[in-house]
C-alpha positions as CSV (number, residue, x, y, z in Angstrom):
1,F,4.9,15.5,-70.3
2,D,3.7,18.3,-68.0
3,E,0.0,17.7,-68.7
4,K,0.5,14.0,-68.0
5,S,2.1,14.6,-64.6
6,Q,-0.8,17.0,-63.8
7,E,-3.4,14.4,-64.7
8,M,-1.6,11.8,-62.5
9,D,-1.3,14.2,-59.5
10,F,-4.9,15.3,-58.9
11,S,-4.6,15.6,-55.1
12,F,-4.6,19.4,-55.2
13,S,-8.0,19.6,-56.9
14,V,-9.8,17.3,-54.4
15,T,-11.2,19.0,-51.3
16,L,-11.0,17.3,-47.9
17,F,-14.4,18.3,-46.6
18,E,-16.9,17.4,-49.3
19,E,-20.4,16.9,-48.1
20,Q,-20.8,13.6,-49.9
21,C,-17.7,12.0,-48.3
22,L,-18.3,13.0,-44.7
23,P,-20.0,10.3,-42.6
24,E,-22.8,11.3,-40.4
25,P,-22.2,9.9,-36.9
26,K,-25.1,8.4,-35.1
27,L,-25.3,7.2,-31.5
28,L,-27.7,4.3,-31.6
29,L,-28.9,3.8,-28.0
30,Y,-30.4,0.4,-28.6
31,N,-27.0,-0.8,-30.0
32,S,-25.1,0.3,-26.9
33,V,-27.6,-0.3,-24.0
34,F,-27.7,-4.1,-24.4
35,P,-23.9,-4.7,-24.2
36,L,-23.6,-2.2,-21.3
37,S,-26.4,-3.9,-19.4
38,I,-24.8,-7.3,-19.9
39,I,-21.5,-5.9,-18.5
40,L,-23.3,-4.3,-15.6
41,L,-25.1,-7.5,-14.8
42,A,-21.9,-9.5,-15.0
43,L,-20.2,-7.1,-12.5
44,I,-23.1,-7.3,-10.1
45,L,-23.1,-11.1,-10.3
46,M,-19.4,-11.3,-9.7
47,A,-19.7,-9.0,-6.7
48,L,-22.4,-11.2,-5.2
49,I,-20.4,-14.4,-5.9
50,A,-17.3,-12.9,-4.4
51,S,-19.0,-12.3,-1.0
52,K,-20.4,-15.8,-1.0
53,V,-17.0,-17.3,-1.9
54,S,-15.3,-15.5,0.9
55,Q,-17.9,-16.9,3.3
56,L,-17.4,-20.3,1.9
57,R,-13.7,-20.0,2.3
58,L,-14.1,-19.2,6.0
59,I,-16.4,-22.2,6.4
60,V,-14.0,-24.6,4.7
61,C,-11.0,-23.2,6.8
62,E,-13.1,-23.7,10.0
63,R,-14.0,-27.3,8.9
64,F,-10.4,-28.4,8.1
65,F,-8.3,-26.2,10.4
66,T,-10.2,-26.0,13.7
67,S,-7.3,-24.7,15.8
68,A,-6.7,-21.8,13.4
69,G,-10.5,-21.1,13.4
70,Q,-10.6,-21.1,17.2
71,A,-7.6,-18.7,17.3
72,R,-9.4,-16.5,14.8
73,V,-12.6,-16.5,16.9
74,E,-10.6,-15.6,20.0
75,Y,-8.8,-12.8,18.2
76,L,-12.0,-11.3,16.9
77,H,-13.7,-11.6,20.3
78,R,-10.8,-9.7,21.9
79,K,-10.9,-7.0,19.2
80,I,-14.7,-6.5,19.7
81,L,-14.3,-6.3,23.4
82,K,-11.5,-3.7,23.1
83,K,-13.6,-1.6,20.7
84,R,-16.6,-1.7,23.1
85,S,-14.5,-0.7,26.1
86,K,-13.0,2.2,24.0
87,M,-16.5,3.3,23.0
88,R,-17.5,3.3,26.7
89,T,-14.6,5.6,27.7
90,E,-15.3,7.9,24.9
91,R,-19.0,8.1,25.8
92,S,-18.2,8.8,29.5
93,E,-16.1,11.8,28.5
94,F,-19.1,13.5,26.8
95,S,-21.6,13.0,29.6
96,L,-23.5,16.0,31.1
97,K,-21.5,15.9,34.3
98,S,-18.3,16.3,32.3
99,F,-19.6,19.4,30.5
100,I,-20.7,21.0,33.8
101,A,-17.2,20.4,35.2
102,K,-15.4,21.9,32.2
103,P,-15.3,25.7,32.4
104,H,-13.8,26.0,28.9
105,F,-17.1,24.6,27.6
106,W,-19.2,27.4,29.1
107,C,-16.7,30.3,28.7
108,P,-14.3,29.5,25.9
109,I,-13.0,33.0,25.7
110,I,-12.0,33.2,29.4
111,F,-10.9,29.5,29.9
112,K,-8.9,27.9,27.1
113,A,-9.0,24.1,26.7
114,N,-5.8,22.2,27.2
115,N,-5.8,20.7,23.7
116,D,-6.9,23.9,21.9
117,P,-5.0,24.1,18.6
118,Q,-5.3,27.9,18.4
119,R,-3.6,28.3,21.8
120,T,-0.1,29.9,21.4
C-alpha cells in the first residue's frame, strides 16, 4: 500500500526548473510593430478629425443660431481687445525710461523694491 501511494504521488520527484520545460521568451519586433503602428495612426487620425469636427460644429452653430454666433463674436472681440490693452500696459512698465527712473534697478542693495519678497 505504501509503494502504491508513493507511485501515485510523484510530485516530490519532479523539479520545477527543468531545462526542457522552460519556454524561451522572444520579442518579435515584426509582430508588435504592425499593431502598434495601426493604433498610432488611428490616434493621429482621430486627433485630426476632432479638430475638424469642432470647426464644423462652430460653422453649423453660426448657420442656424446667428444671434448666438454674433454674441460669441462680440465676446471674443472684447476678450482680444482686453488682452491687447493689458499687454500694452505691461510693455510700458518695462521701457527704458522706467528703468532709469527706478533706483532699485541700479542699486538694489541700497534701494529696495516695494514688492521685494525678501524684504522684512
